[in-house]
C-alpha positions in Angstrom: 0.1 0.1 -0.1 1.8 3.2 -1.0 1.6 6.3 1.6 1.2 9.9 0.1 4.3 12.0 0.4 4.1 14.1 3.7 3.2 17.9 2.6 5.4 20.4 3.8 4.0 22.5 6.9 3.8 26.0 5.7 5.9 28.7 7.2 4.2 31.8 8.7 5.6 34.7 6.6 6.0 38.1 8.2 3.5 40.5 7.5 4.6 42.9 4.9 5.7 46.4 5.6 3.7 49.0 4.0 4.6 49.8 0.4 5.4 53.6 1.0 4.5 56.2 3.6 1.6 58.2 2.4 3.1 61.5 1.5 1.7 65.0 1.5 -0.8 66.7 -0.7 0.5 67.5 -4.0 2.0 71.2 -4.0 3.0 71.3 -0.1 6.8 70.3 -0.6 8.6 70.9 -3.7 10.3 68.2 -6.0 13.6 69.0 -7.1 16.2 67.2 -9.3 20.0 67.2 -8.6 20.8 69.9 -10.8 18.2 72.0 -8.9 19.0 70.8 -5.6 23.0 71.7 -6.4 22.0 75.1 -7.1 20.0 75.4 -3.8 23.1 73.9 -2.1 25.5 76.4 -3.3 23.1 79.2 -2.4 22.7 77.7 1.1 26.3 77.4 1.7 27.1 80.8 -0.4 29.6 78.6 -2.4 29.1 78.2 -6.3 31.5 75.5 -6.1 29.6 73.3 -3.6 28.7 69.7 -4.3 26.8 66.8 -2.6 29.4 64.7 -1.1 28.7 60.7 -0.5 24.7 59.9 -0.3 23.7 63.5 0.8 21.8 63.9 -2.1 19.7 60.4 -1.9 19.1 61.7 1.8 17.7 65.1 0.5 15.6 63.4 -1.9 14.1 61.0 0.9 13.4 63.9 2.7 11.6 65.8 0.3 9.6 63.4 -1.5 9.1 61.3 1.8 8.3 58.2 0.8 10.3 56.2 3.4 12.1 56.3 6.5 16.1 56.5 6.2 18.6 54.6 8.4 21.8 56.7 7.1 25.2 55.6 8.3 28.0 57.6 6.7 31.4 58.7 8.6 31.6 61.7 11.0 32.2 64.8 9.4 30.4 63.3 6.4 27.7 66.1 6.6 24.8 64.0 7.5 23.3 67.2 8.9 23.2 69.2 5.6 20.3 67.2 3.8 18.0 68.0 6.9 19.1 71.6 7.0 18.6 72.1 2.9 15.2 70.4 3.3 14.3 73.2 6.2 15.3 75.7 3.6 13.3 74.3 0.8 10.0 73.6 2.5 7.6 76.6 3.5 8.4 78.5 6.8 5.4 76.8 8.4 7.0 73.6 8.0 9.3 72.6 11.3 11.8 69.8 11.7 12.3 67.8 14.8 15.9 66.4 15.9 16.0 63.8 18.8 19.4 63.9 20.5 20.2 61.1 23.2 22.9 63.1 24.9 22.2 66.3 26.8 25.5 68.1 25.5 24.4 68.1 21.9 21.6 70.6 22.0 23.9 73.8 22.2 26.0 72.8 19.3 23.1 71.6 17.1 21.4 74.9 17.6 24.7 76.7 16.8 25.0 75.1 13.5 21.3 75.7 12.3 21.5 79.2 13.5 24.9 79.3 11.3 22.5 78.1 8.3 19.9 81.1 9.2 17.7 78.4 10.8 16.0 79.1 14.3 16.3 76.4 16.9 15.3 75.7 20.7 15.0 72.8 22.9 11.7 71.3 24.0 11.2 71.0 27.5 8.7 70.9 30.1 9.4 74.7 30.9 9.5 75.2 27.1 6.4 73.1 25.8 5.7 75.1 22.9 9.1 76.2 20.8 8.3 78.6 18.2 11.5 77.8 16.1 11.9 75.9 12.8 14.0 73.5 14.1 12.9 71.9 17.6 15.6 69.5 19.3 14.5 67.3 22.3 16.3 64.8 24.5 15.2 61.2 24.0 14.2 60.5 27.5 11.2 63.3 26.7 10.4 61.5 23.9 7.4 59.6 25.6 6.0 62.7 27.4 2.3 63.1 27.1 2.4 66.7 26.2 5.5 66.6 23.8 3.2 63.5 22.0 0.5 65.7 21.7 2.5 68.6 20.2 3.8 66.0 17.6 0.4 64.7 16.9 -1.2 68.4 16.2 2.2 69.5 13.8 1.8 66.2 11.8 -2.2 66.2 11.5 -1.7 70.0 10.2 1.1 69.4 7.8 3.8 71.3 9.9 5.9 68.8 10.8 8.4 67.8 8.0 10.5 65.2 9.3 12.1 63.7 12.6 15.9 63.3 12.5 17.5 61.0 15.3 21.0 61.7 15.7 23.8 59.4 16.8 21.0 56.8 16.5 23.3 53.8 17.6 22.4 55.4 21.2 19.1 53.6 20.8 21.1 50.3 20.7 23.3 50.8 23.5 20.7 52.3 25.6 19.3 49.9 28.5 17.9 52.9 30.7 15.4 54.5 28.8 14.6 52.6 25.8 11.8 50.7 27.1 9.9 53.7 28.4 10.2 55.6 24.9 9.9 52.8 22.9 6.2 53.0 22.4 6.2 56.4 21.2 9.2 55.6 18.9 7.0 52.8 17.1 3.9 55.3 17.0 6.0 58.6 15.2 7.1 56.0 12.8 3.2 55.6 11.7 2.7 59.2 11.3 1.1 59.5 7.5 2.9 62.6 6.8 6.4 62.5 8.4 9.6 60.8 7.4 12.0 59.8 10.1 15.9 59.9 9.3 17.8 57.6 11.6 21.7 59.0 11.4 24.7 57.5 12.8 28.6 57.1 12.2 28.7 54.0 14.4 25.9 51.6 13.2 27.6 48.2 12.5 25.6 45.7 10.4 25.5 43.7 13.8 23.1 46.4 15.0 21.0 46.5 12.0 18.7 43.4 12.5 18.3 44.4 16.3 17.3 47.9 15.1 14.3 46.2 12.8 13.3 44.2 15.8 13.7 47.0 17.9 11.0 49.2 15.9 8.9 46.3 15.4 10.0 44.9 12.0 10.4 41.2 11.9 12.9 41.9 8.3 14.6 44.2 6.7 11.9 46.2 5.4 12.9 47.4 1.6 9.9 49.4 0.8 9.2 51.3 3.9 12.9 51.8 5.0 15.5 52.9 2.9 19.2 52.2 4.2 22.0 54.3 3.1 25.6 53.2 4.2 29.2 54.9 3.2 32.3 53.8 4.4 33.3 55.2 7.8 37.4 54.2 7.3 39.3 57.3 7.9 42.3 56.7 5.8 43.8 60.0 7.2 44.1 58.7 10.7 47.1 57.3 12.2 46.8 55.1 15.6 49.6 54.9 18.3 49.7 52.9 21.6 52.3 54.8 23.9 54.3 52.7 26.6 55.8 54.6 29.1 57.7 51.5 30.4 56.7 52.0 34.1 55.3 48.8 34.6 52.3 48.1 36.8 51.0 50.2 39.6 51.2 48.2 42.8 47.9 48.6 45.3 48.5 51.9 47.2 51.6 52.9 45.3 51.0 56.7 45.3 54.1 57.4 44.6 54.0 55.4 41.3 50.8 56.9 40.6 52.1 60.3 40.8 55.0 59.8 38.5 52.9 58.0 36.0 50.6 61.0 36.1 53.6 63.5 35.5 55.1 61.6 33.0 52.0 61.3 30.9 51.3 65.0 31.1 54.9 65.5 30.3 54.2 63.2 26.9 50.8 65.2 26.2 52.4 68.7 26.3 55.1 67.7 24.1 52.8 66.7 21.4 50.6 69.9 22.2 53.6 71.8 21.4 53.7 71.1 17.8 50.0 72.3 17.7 49.9 75.2 15.1 47.5 77.9 13.7 43.8 76.4 14.2 45.0 73.0 15.1 43.4 71.8 18.4 43.9 68.3 20.5 41.9 66.7 22.5 42.4 64.5 25.9 39.5 61.3 26.7 39.0 60.0 29.7 36.2 58.1 31.3 35.5 59.4 34.8 33.9 63.2 35.6 36.7 63.5 38.5 39.6 62.2 36.5 38.5 64.8 33.7 38.8 67.2 36.1 41.9 66.3 37.5 43.7 65.7 34.2 42.6 69.2 33.2 43.8 71.0 36.0 47.1 69.2 35.5 47.1 70.1 31.9 46.1 73.7 32.6 43.1 73.5 30.1 39.4 73.3 30.4 37.2 70.1 31.3 33.6 69.3 29.7 31.8 66.6 31.6 28.3 65.7 31.4 27.8 67.6 34.7 29.6 70.7 33.4 26.7 73.8 33.0 25.7 75.2 29.7 27.7 78.3 30.6 30.7 76.9 31.4 30.7 74.1 28.6 30.0 77.3 26.2 32.7 78.9 27.4 35.2 76.2 27.3 34.1 75.3 23.7 34.8 79.0 22.7 38.0 79.1 24.5 39.1 76.0 22.9 38.0 77.1 19.3 39.6 80.3 19.5 42.8 79.3 20.8 43.0 80.9 24.0 43.6 76.9 25.3 44.9 74.4 22.4 43.8 71.4 24.7 40.5 70.4 25.8 39.6 67.5 28.6 36.2 65.8 28.2 35.1 62.4 28.7 31.8 60.9 26.7 30.2 64.1 27.0 32.8 65.3 24.2 32.4 62.4 22.1 29.4 63.6 20.4 29.0 67.3 19.4 32.8 68.1 19.2 32.6 69.0 15.6 35.8 71.5 15.2 37.5 70.7 11.8 41.0 70.9 12.6 41.5 68.8 15.7 44.8 67.2 15.1 45.1 64.7 17.7 43.1 63.0 20.5 44.8 60.9 23.5 42.9 58.4 25.4 44.4 58.2 28.8 42.0 55.4 29.7 40.3 52.7 27.8 36.8 53.5 26.5 34.0 51.3 27.8 33.0 50.2 24.2 34.2 50.1 20.9 31.4 52.6 19.7 32.6 55.0 22.1 36.4 54.5 20.7 34.9 55.1 17.0 32.7 58.0 18.1 35.7 59.7 19.9 38.3 59.0 17.2 35.5 60.8 15.0 36.1 64.3 16.3 40.0 63.9 14.8 40.9 65.1 11.4 37.7 66.5 10.0 39.6 68.6 7.6 41.3 65.5 6.0 44.4 66.2 7.1 46.9 63.4 8.7 45.9 63.1 12.2 
């Protein structure tokens, strides 16, 4: 007696992502081709020779056409913010943009960069619930705030919200403290019918990507509802060196060894700082708050940590940029937002806590393309 061959059990397939994000009504936002966009870029930058770099034009197109969300990975100093700024200059004045920032230290520098492009910028807080600026920045921990979400819903409904930009998006993957609190809100804004979301990072390794899809509720890479733009993040102008002072290891409680090590290391840093000329600057990275202040005092330069007040942080950056101090000591608070182009070197006195932090800190260096 013959038996029928067993039939394969059907494997459930994931629910497809939407084919596209419904765009705004026709005529609300301009559709531009590369030539027109380049002319607009040159006008905004006041540079008749300016051209799009890397995947800037593709990112700009996605912002203008608003047919798909974007995950964009490009090197530090690669101009990831420029397409958003150009889109803001292209949209009607009543259309605003939102930037979600994972670190408090980023707000002031982002406001400065927007204002340099002629865009008003301010931070949303519970004390400032209705910013009147074109660009609104918000800290990720406020992203779940009911008053904030009400504002977003209103702006999206009234077609006044052009885009939501998640800067330093790798922070979403590394954040274990706040993520569960704002995850529902994050998925909610991805469903807004007239708003596109861009997730930008210079340190978003491929291993993060699948976790990212799972985090935002997609079970597979959604080729239609999301676009992935990825450029090489290699920095061929960087030179890496490990300096061994030949002092061996500190014995427990040996304060004399520690004092000698501090003096020797300060001497080595000052030796390198002596070669800085013109606009060149140097950075010293540490991990702890107290260590950062200790080394800044030893080197006679400013310190910036997460606890530095906005006023002191602004003064420290201004003094450093203007060359009053050639060196600046900072911890993780300076891994992000230190976008000065002429940083000639950075020195890690102790080991970063992760490879992502290491890559971010190295991204502060050599943005002018010079060997560093």
